[in-house]
C-alpha positions in Angstrom: -36.0 48.2 17.3 -32.4 48.3 18.6 -31.7 45.4 21.0 -31.3 46.5 24.6 -27.8 46.2 26.1 -29.5 44.6 29.0 -31.5 41.4 28.3 -34.6 41.0 30.5 -32.8 38.5 32.8 -29.9 40.9 33.3 -32.1 43.9 34.0 -33.9 41.9 36.6 -30.7 40.6 38.2 -29.2 44.1 38.4 -32.3 45.5 40.1 -32.4 42.7 42.7 -28.6 43.1 43.4 -29.2 46.8 44.0 -32.1 46.1 46.4 -30.1 43.6 48.3 -27.1 45.9 48.5 -29.4 48.6 50.1 -30.5 46.0 52.7 -27.0 44.9 53.5 -25.9 48.4 54.1 -28.3 48.5 57.0 -27.4 45.1 58.5 -27.3 45.6 62.3 -24.4 43.2 62.6 -22.4 45.7 60.5 -23.7 49.1 61.6 -24.5 48.6 65.3 -21.0 47.5 66.7 -19.2 50.7 65.6 -21.7 52.9 67.5 -21.7 51.1 70.9 -20.7 53.2 73.9 -18.2 52.2 76.5 -19.6 49.9 79.3 -20.6 51.9 82.4 -19.5 51.5 86.0 -23.0 50.3 86.9 -25.6 48.1 85.2 -26.3 48.0 81.4 -30.0 47.5 80.5 -30.9 47.1 76.9 -34.4 48.0 75.7 -35.8 48.5 72.2 -38.5 48.1 69.7 -38.8 47.8 65.9 -38.5 45.4 63.0 -34.8 45.4 63.4 -34.8 45.3 67.3 -34.0 41.6 67.7 -31.1 41.7 65.1 -29.8 44.9 66.8 -29.9 43.1 70.2 -28.0 40.1 68.8 -25.3 42.5 67.4 -25.0 44.1 70.9 -24.7 40.8 72.6 -22.0 39.6 70.1 -19.8 42.7 70.7 -20.5 43.8 74.3 -17.7 43.1 76.7 -19.6 43.5 80.0 -22.7 42.2 81.7 -26.0 43.2 80.3 -29.7 42.4 80.6 -32.7 43.6 78.6 -35.9 43.3 76.6 -36.7 44.3 73.1 -40.0 43.9 71.1 -40.1 43.1 67.4 -42.6 42.1 64.8 -44.0 38.6 64.6 -41.5 36.6 62.4 -38.6 39.0 62.9 -37.1 37.5 66.0 -33.6 36.1 66.2 -32.0 34.0 69.1 -30.4 36.1 71.9 -28.9 34.8 75.1 -29.0 37.7 77.5 -31.6 40.0 76.0 -35.2 38.8 75.9 -37.0 39.1 72.6 -40.8 39.5 72.5 -42.8 39.4 69.3 -45.9 41.6 68.8 -48.2 42.9 66.0 -47.4 45.5 63.4 -48.8 47.9 62.2 -51.9 47.6 64.4 -50.7 47.0 68.0 -51.8 44.1 70.2 -51.6 43.0 73.8 -48.2 41.4 73.4 -46.7 44.8 72.4 -48.6 46.6 75.2 -47.4 44.2 77.8 -43.8 44.3 76.6 -43.8 48.1 76.6 -45.1 48.1 80.2 -42.2 45.8 81.2 -39.7 47.9 79.4 -40.9 51.1 81.2 -40.7 49.2 84.6 -37.2 47.9 83.9 -35.7 51.4 83.6 -37.1 52.9 86.9 -35.0 53.1 90.0 -31.6 53.3 88.2 -28.5 55.2 89.3 -26.1 57.7 87.7 -23.6 54.9 87.1 -26.1 52.8 85.0 -26.6 52.8 81.2 -29.8 52.3 79.3 -28.9 51.2 75.8 -31.9 51.7 73.5 -32.3 50.0 70.1 -35.0 51.5 67.9 -35.9 51.0 64.2 -38.8 51.3 61.9 -41.9 49.7 63.3 -41.2 50.7 66.9 -44.2 53.0 67.0 -46.6 50.2 66.7 -44.6 47.6 68.7 -43.9 49.9 71.7 -47.5 50.5 72.6 -48.5 51.6 76.1 -51.7 53.6 76.0 -51.8 56.9 77.9 -54.2 57.3 80.8 -57.8 57.6 79.5 -57.0 55.5 76.4 -57.5 51.7 76.0 -55.6 49.4 73.7 -58.8 49.1 71.7 -58.9 52.9 71.3 -55.4 53.0 70.0 -56.0 50.1 67.6 -59.0 52.0 66.2 -57.1 55.2 65.7 -54.1 53.4 64.0 -56.4 51.5 61.6 -58.1 54.8 60.7 -54.9 56.6 60.1 -53.4 53.8 58.0 -56.4 54.0 55.7 -56.5 57.8 55.6 -53.4 58.6 53.7 -51.7 60.2 56.7 -47.9 60.3 56.3 -45.5 58.8 58.9 -44.8 62.1 60.6 -48.5 62.7 61.1 -49.2 59.2 62.3 -46.3 59.3 64.8 -47.4 62.7 66.2 -50.7 61.2 67.1 -49.1 58.0 68.5 -46.8 60.0 70.8 -49.6 61.9 72.4 -51.6 58.8 73.0 -48.7 57.0 74.6 -47.2 56.6 78.1 -43.8 55.7 76.8 -43.1 57.5 73.4 -42.3 61.1 72.7 -39.4 61.2 75.2 -41.3 59.6 78.1 -39.0 56.5 78.2 -35.9 58.7 78.6 -37.6 60.7 81.3 -38.3 57.5 83.2 -34.6 56.5 83.1 -33.4 59.5 85.2 -30.7 59.6 86.5 -29.1 56.9 84.3 -27.3 57.7 81.1 -29.3 56.9 78.0 -27.8 56.0 74.6 -30.1 55.3 71.7 -28.9 53.6 68.5 -31.3 54.3 65.7 -31.9 52.7 62.3 -33.9 55.4 60.4 -36.9 54.6 58.4 -38.3 58.1 58.2 -37.9 60.9 55.7 -35.3 63.3 57.0 -34.0 60.9 59.7 -35.7 62.8 62.4 -35.0 61.0 65.7 -38.3 62.3 67.2 -40.2 60.5 64.5 -38.2 57.2 64.4 -40.3 54.8 66.6 -42.1 57.9 67.7 -39.0 59.1 69.6 -39.2 57.4 73.0 -35.9 58.9 74.2 -35.8 62.3 72.5 -37.7 65.6 73.1 -40.9 66.0 71.3 -41.4 69.3 69.4 -45.1 68.6 68.7 -48.1 69.1 70.9 -51.4 67.5 71.8 -53.0 70.3 69.8 -51.0 69.2 66.7 -52.1 65.6 67.1 -55.8 66.7 67.5 -55.5 68.8 64.3 -54.3 65.7 62.4 -57.4 63.8 63.4 -59.5 66.8 62.3 -57.6 67.0 59.0 -58.5 63.4 58.1 -62.0 63.5 59.5 -61.3 61.2 62.4 -62.7 63.2 65.3 -65.2 60.3 65.7 -62.4 58.5 67.5 -64.0 59.8 70.7 -61.6 58.7 73.5 -58.5 59.6 71.6 -59.8 62.9 70.4 -60.9 63.9 73.9 -57.5 63.1 75.4 -55.8 65.1 72.8 -58.1 68.1 73.2 -57.7 68.0 77.0 -53.9 68.1 76.6 -53.5 67.2 80.3 -50.2 65.5 80.0 -47.8 66.8 77.4 -44.6 65.0 76.2 -41.2 66.2 77.3 -40.1 69.2 75.2 -36.6 70.4 74.1 -34.5 71.6 77.1 -36.4 69.3 79.5 -33.8 68.5 82.2 -34.9 64.9 82.4 -33.5 64.3 78.9 -30.1 66.0 79.6 -28.2 62.6 79.7 -29.9 61.2 76.7 -27.8 60.8 73.5 -28.8 59.6 70.0 -26.5 57.8 67.5 -27.8 57.2 64.0 -26.4 53.8 62.8 -28.1 53.3 59.5 -30.0 55.6 57.2 -31.9 55.4 53.9 -29.3 57.6 52.2 -26.5 55.2 53.0 -28.5 52.3 51.5 -29.3 54.3 48.3 -25.6 55.0 48.0 -24.8 51.3 48.3 -27.2 50.5 45.6 -25.7 53.2 43.4 -22.3 51.6 43.8 -23.7 48.3 42.4 -25.1 50.1 39.4 -21.9 52.0 38.7 -19.9 48.7 38.9 -22.2 47.3 36.2 -21.7 50.2 33.8 -25.0 51.9 34.6 -25.0 55.5 35.7 -26.9 56.0 38.9 -28.9 59.1 39.8 -30.2 59.4 43.4 -33.4 61.4 43.3 -33.8 61.6 47.1 -34.0 59.6 50.3 -37.1 61.2 51.7 -39.7 61.3 48.9 -43.3 61.3 50.3 -46.8 61.5 48.9 -49.5 59.3 47.6 -47.9 56.3 45.9 -49.8 56.8 42.7 -48.8 60.4 42.5 -45.2 59.7 43.2 -45.3 57.0 40.4 -46.5 59.6 37.9 -43.6 61.9 38.6 -41.1 59.0 38.4 -42.6 57.9 35.1 -42.1 61.4 33.7 -38.5 61.3 34.7 -37.9 58.0 33.0 -39.7 59.1 29.9 -37.4 62.2 29.7 -34.4 59.9 29.8 -35.8 57.7 27.0 -37.0 60.5 24.7 -34.4 63.2 25.3 -31.5 61.7 27.1 -32.0 64.1 30.1 -30.9 64.6 32.8 -28.6 61.7 32.0 -28.1 59.2 29.2 -29.1 55.6 29.3 -28.1 53.1 30.5 -28.9 54.7 33.8 -30.9 54.0 36.9 -33.1 56.5 38.9 -32.9 55.6 42.6 -35.1 56.9 45.4 -36.2 56.3 48.9 -38.7 57.6 51.5 -42.2 56.5 52.4 -45.2 56.9 50.2 -48.8 56.5 51.4 -51.9 54.8 50.1 -55.4 56.0 50.6 -57.3 52.7 50.7 -60.6 52.8 48.8 -60.6 49.3 47.3 -60.7 45.8 48.8 -57.6 44.3 47.2 -54.2 43.4 48.6 -51.0 45.3 48.2 -48.6 47.6 50.1 -47.4 51.1 49.0 -44.4 49.8 47.0 -46.6 47.4 44.9 -49.1 50.2 44.4 -46.3 52.6 43.3 -45.1 50.1 40.8 -48.5 49.3 39.3 -49.2 53.0 38.9 -45.7 53.4 37.3 -46.4 50.5 34.9 -49.6 52.1 33.7 -48.0 55.5 33.3 -45.1 54.2 31.3 -47.5 52.3 29.0 -45.0 49.6 27.9 -42.2 52.1 27.2 -39.3 50.0 25.7 -36.2 49.4 27.9 -37.6 50.6 31.2 -37.6 48.2 34.2 -38.3 49.0 37.8 -38.2 47.5 41.3 -39.9 48.9 44.4 -39.7 47.2 47.7 -39.7 47.8 51.5 -36.2 47.1 53.0 -37.8 45.3 55.9 -39.0 42.6 53.5 -42.7 43.3 54.1 -44.7 45.6 51.9 -47.4 46.8 54.2 -48.9 43.7 55.7 -48.2 41.3 52.8 -45.6 38.5 52.5 -43.7 40.2 49.7 -41.1 43.0 49.9 -42.3 44.5 46.6 -42.3 43.7 42.9 -40.6 44.1 39.6 -42.1 45.8 36.5 -40.9 45.2 33.0 -41.7 46.8 29.6 -44.0 43.9 28.8 -45.9 43.8 32.2 -49.0 45.3 30.7 -49.0 43.0 27.7 -48.5 39.9 29.9 -51.4 41.1 32.2 -53.6 41.5 29.2 -52.8 38.0 27.9 -54.0 36.5 31.2 -56.9 38.9 31.5 -55.6 40.8 34.5 -56.7 44.4 34.1 -54.0 46.7 35.5 -56.2 49.8 35.9 -59.0 47.8 37.6 -56.5 46.3 40.0 -55.1 49.7 40.8 -58.6 51.1 41.5 -59.1 48.2 43.9 -55.8 48.7 45.6 -54.8 45.2 44.4 -51.3 45.7 43.2 -50.2 42.5 45.0 -52.7 40.5 43.0 -51.5 42.0 39.8 -47.9 41.3 40.2 -48.6 37.9 41.8 -50.5 36.9 38.7 -47.4 37.9 36.6 -45.0 36.0 38.9 -43.2 39.2 39.6 -43.4 39.7 43.3 -40.1 40.2 45.1 -40.1 37.9 48.2 -37.2 38.1 50.6 -38.8 37.3 54.0 -38.0 39.5 57.0 -34.7 41.2 56.4 -34.2 42.1 60.1 -33.6 45.7 59.3 -35.6 48.7 58.0 -34.5 51.8 56.2 -37.8 52.4 54.4 -38.8 52.1 50.8 -36.4 51.4 47.9 -37.2 52.3 44.3 -35.0 51.8 41.2 -36.0 52.6 37.6 -33.5 51.1 35.2 -33.5 52.7 31.7 -31.5 50.4 29.5 -31.3 52.3 26.3 -33.6 50.2 24.1 -35.4 51.9 21.2 
C-alpha cells in the first residue's frame, strides 16, 4: 500500500479548515455592512428572524449611522447582545409561543408608517419556524402538528415553506404588505437551494408564486390530510398570499448578502492553497440523504479507481439541503445520516475522508454540526461493536459517530448557508 500524502491528522485538519472557511464567508459582520441602505428621512425599524438574525442585528447596529429601533427573533442559544434592537429567542424547527408572540409584535411594529420610513428586514435560515403567526382558523398547536409531520415525511424545504406560507399571517409577502407605504429593504442570508427569496424564511417580504392549492397538494402528496384544521384552511383558500405585481410590494427590495455558493468557493480556496484540487459539484443538491450519499460515493470511487473526473489529491465539495424520512428512533440530523450512508457505501475505501455539517452549527436538532468519516470508520465501529447498517436503519447516525469520537461540534455559528459536504480523496492505494 502506498502511503497517503495526507496522514489522518492532516486530512482531518484540512476538512475542518474548509468547513470553517465556509462558515466565515457567511459571517454577518462581514457580509451585512456592505449591503446596508442609506438612512431614511424618517424612522428606521429593524425586524427579522432566523438563526443568524441576532448576529445580523448586531452587524447593523455596529455600522448604522442613524437612529434605529427594532426586534428580531432567533433560535434558542443563538442570541448575541444588542443595544438598540431587541432579540427574542424561540424554538426551531417546531415553533413555540415565544416565536408566535415575537411575530405578532413584529407585525404590529410596522403598521402605521410613512413614506419616509424604512423597514430593514434581516432574514436567514430558520426564519420560517421562528417567525410563526398562525393564519385565521389555525392555532399554534395546529401549526406545530403540521411542521412535525412534514419534518418526518421527507418533504424538501421548498415544499415545507410553501405550506408554512399559506398557514401564516406574516410570511409569503404579508409582512411587506403590512409595511405600506414605507420602504422595505430585506437583507437575506440564503440557506435554500437556488437562493430563491420567496423560500428563504418563507419570503415574508417578497411576492409568493405558490397558492393554497399548491400547499394542499403537498399535504396530500405526503398523506397528511389528517391535519384537519390546516388542510381545511388550505382547501378553502379564503386568503391568498400577495402575488407578483401586487402594488403593496412595489417598494420592497431584496439584497442577498451571503449564499451557499460563496461559502463553497471559500472552502475551495482553502483546498487549493493546500495543494488539493477542488471540484464544486453544486450548491443546491437535494434528495434523501442516503440517496445523495450513494451518488457522492460513486463519484469518489471513480476518482480513486480511474482518476476521473480529476486526479487525486482532490476534494469534492457540495452544498444544498438533503432530507431524511424518519423511520427509526435514533438521533441524528441529515448531515450525519449522509455521512453514515457514505461510509457504508465506500466500504473502507483507502484514502477517502469526508466531512458533512450544517453551517449553522446544529445538525437537525442535535448539539453537533456534523461529523467526519475516515477510511477506517467501519473497522473502528466493528471493534467497539457498533453496527453501521443497524444504526442507519434506526436513523442513529449521531450515535454512531459519537461512539467513534468523530462528531464535529462548533456550537451555534450565528449564520446559516445550509449544508456543507467535502469528500477528500488523498491518493492512497
